C-alpha positions in Angstrom: 0.0 0.0 0.0 1.3 3.5 -0.9 1.9 5.9 2.0 0.1 8.7 0.0 -2.3 8.1 -2.8 -4.4 10.5 -4.9 -7.0 8.9 -7.1 -8.9 10.7 -9.9 -8.6 14.1 -8.1 -10.5 17.0 -9.6 -9.8 20.4 -8.0 -11.2 23.8 -9.0 -10.1 27.4 -8.3 -13.4 29.2 -8.7 -14.4 28.3 -12.3 -11.0 27.1 -13.2 -10.6 23.3 -13.5 -7.1 23.1 -12.0 -6.6 19.4 -11.5 -8.3 17.0 -14.0 -8.4 13.5 -12.7 -5.0 13.4 -11.1 -3.8 10.0 -9.8 -0.4 9.7 -8.1 1.3 7.6 -5.4 4.1 8.2 -3.0 5.6 5.2 -1.3 7.3 5.2 2.2 10.8 6.7 2.2 10.5 7.9 -1.5 11.3 11.3 -3.0 8.7 11.9 -5.7 8.9 15.1 -7.8 6.2 16.9 -9.8 7.5 18.7 -12.8 5.7 21.2 -15.0 5.5 24.7 -16.2 3.6 27.6 -14.5 -0.1 26.8 -14.2 0.5 23.1 -14.6 -1.2 22.4 -11.3 1.8 21.5 -9.1 1.1 23.8 -6.2 -2.6 23.1 -6.5 -1.8 19.4 -6.0 0.1 20.1 -2.8 -2.6 22.5 -1.5 -5.3 19.8 -2.2 -3.3 17.2 -0.3 -2.8 19.7 2.6 -6.5 20.4 3.0 -6.1 24.0 1.9 -8.2 23.1 -1.1 -10.8 20.3 -1.3 -11.3 18.3 -4.5 -14.8 18.2 -6.2 -14.1 14.5 -7.1 -11.6 11.8 -6.2 -9.9 10.7 -3.0 -6.7 11.2 -1.1 -5.5 8.4 1.2 -2.7 8.3 3.8 -1.7 4.8 4.7 -5.2 3.7 3.5 -7.0 6.4 5.6 -9.3 8.8 3.7 -8.1 12.3 4.3 -9.8 13.9 1.3 -12.0 16.4 3.2 -10.0 16.8 6.4 -9.3 20.3 7.6 -5.8 21.5 7.1 -4.7 21.4 10.8 -6.0 17.8 11.0 -4.0 16.8 7.9 -0.9 18.2 9.7 -1.8 16.2 12.8 -1.9 13.1 10.7 1.7 13.8 9.6 1.4 15.5 6.2 3.2 18.8 6.4 3.8 21.5 3.8 6.8 23.8 3.3 5.0 26.5 1.3 6.2 28.4 -1.8 7.7 31.7 -0.8 8.6 30.3 2.7 5.9 32.2 4.5 7.7 32.3 7.8 6.3 34.5 10.7 8.5 37.6 10.0 7.9 39.3 13.4 8.6 36.2 15.4 12.1 34.9 16.4 13.6 31.8 14.9 12.7 29.8 18.0 9.1 31.2 18.1 8.7 30.2 14.4 9.8 26.6 15.2 7.5 26.5 18.2 4.6 27.4 15.8 5.5 24.3 13.8 5.2 22.0 16.8 1.6 22.9 17.7 0.2 19.5 16.9 2.9 17.6 18.8 3.1 16.3 22.3 5.2 18.5 24.6 7.6 15.6 25.3 8.8 15.5 21.6 9.5 19.3 21.3 13.1 19.2 22.6 14.0 16.2 20.5 12.5 17.7 17.3 14.2 21.0 18.0 17.6 19.3 18.5 17.1 17.6 15.1 16.3 20.9 13.4 19.4 22.6 14.9 21.6 19.6 13.9 20.3 19.9 10.3 20.5 23.7 10.2 23.3 24.9 12.6 22.7 28.4 11.2 19.3 28.5 12.8 20.8 27.6 16.2 23.1 30.5 15.9 20.2 32.8 14.9 17.6 31.4 17.3 16.9 34.7 19.0 16.9 36.7 15.7 13.6 37.9 14.2 12.6 35.8 11.2 12.1 38.8 8.8 15.7 39.8 9.2 17.1 36.5 8.0 18.5 36.0 4.5 16.5 34.2 1.9 18.4 31.0 2.4 18.1 31.2 6.1 14.3 31.8 5.8 14.1 28.7 3.6 15.9 26.7 6.3 13.5 28.1 8.8 10.5 27.1 6.7 11.8 23.6 6.4 12.7 23.5 10.1 9.3 24.7 11.1 7.7 21.8 9.1 10.1 19.3 10.6 8.9 20.3 14.1 5.6 18.6 13.3 7.5 15.3 12.8 6.1 14.7 9.3 5.4 11.3 7.8 5.2 13.1 4.4 6.9 16.4 3.7 5.4 18.4 0.9 7.9 20.9 -0.5 6.8 23.7 -2.8 9.6 25.4 -4.8 12.3 25.2 -2.1 15.0 26.6 -4.4 13.0 29.6 -5.6 15.0 32.9 -5.4 18.1 31.3 -3.9 21.7 31.7 -5.0 23.1 28.5 -6.7 25.4 27.6 -3.7 22.3 27.7 -1.4 20.3 25.6 -3.9 22.9 22.9 -3.6 22.7 23.1 0.2 18.9 22.8 0.3 18.9 19.8 -2.0 21.6 18.1 0.1 19.3 18.6 3.1 16.4 17.1 1.2 18.5 14.0 0.5 19.6 13.9 4.2 16.0 14.0 5.4 15.1 11.3 3.0 18.0 9.1 4.2 16.7 9.6 7.7 13.4 8.1 6.6 11.3 11.2 5.6 9.0 10.7 2.6 9.0 13.7 0.3 6.8 15.0 -2.4 8.7 17.8 -4.2 7.5 20.5 -6.5 10.4 22.3 -8.1 10.9 24.5 -11.2 14.5 23.4 -11.3 13.8 20.1 -12.9 17.4 19.2 -13.3 18.0 19.3 -9.5 14.7 17.7 -8.7 15.4 14.7 -10.9 18.9 14.4 -9.4 17.4 13.8 -5.9 14.1 12.1 -6.7 13.4 8.4 -7.1 10.4 8.9 -9.4 8.5 11.8 -11.0 5.3 12.9 -12.7 5.1 15.5 -15.5 2.0 17.7 -15.3 0.5 19.9 -18.0 -2.7 21.9 -17.4 -3.8 19.7 -14.5 -3.1 16.3 -16.1 -0.3 13.9 -15.9 1.3 13.4 -19.3 4.3 11.4 -18.3 5.6 9.4 -15.3 8.6 7.2 -14.6 11.8 6.8 -12.6 14.0 9.9 -12.4 16.5 8.3 -14.8 13.7 7.6 -17.3 12.4 11.1 -17.2 15.9 12.6 -17.5 16.4 10.5 -20.6 13.1 11.4 -22.2 13.5 13.8 -25.2 10.3 15.7 -24.4 11.5 16.3 -20.8 15.0 17.3 -22.0 13.6 19.8 -24.4 10.9 21.3 -22.2 12.5 21.3 -18.7 16.2 20.5 -18.9 17.3 22.9 -21.7 18.6 20.0 -23.9 17.7 20.3 -27.5 
């Protein structure tokens, strides 16, 4: 049984039919990436899984449990946690306060253990723990957004454009962290415009166009596909 499964999901933004019968699976301890251009439905997929949007049709299951119409905070409590596009940290709160906000669904006894894990992954956050979030650099804010999500002890981590707006050296660092998290057992569903990097770290991928899956396969298969090379990897 897949850890996360979407079956025939149709989601609308107002009158716009954003997802048109989407079916994907993510297995335990996998990194799966969603690739596609702007407007393909990648972020909509993550927001539908998260409970920020609800599908008109179709189902979403986590370890066989139907979470299709759960409220967003209940989805987090089940272990599906999103790192949103644009980071969306609490700019006026300190690093530590931001991390505390991520732990709101957790038992008090796990807080210190989760905090230690975040500081081990991101030593920079430990150095800046009393600093106000809005004064951090873009790379540090991305670390904080990831750290905040990890405080909820996720079974599935949904990542929306983690490299957006970051310098190349920081992009490498963020993707190394994604691989480290996965090696520690975290299952990851990754949305990323940088298809080259996404396919380097992912096990499998889906290519979306206007809310539909047009291609799926292992990362190696997608990297070798001429249509993917031309559209997303800059290889002609």
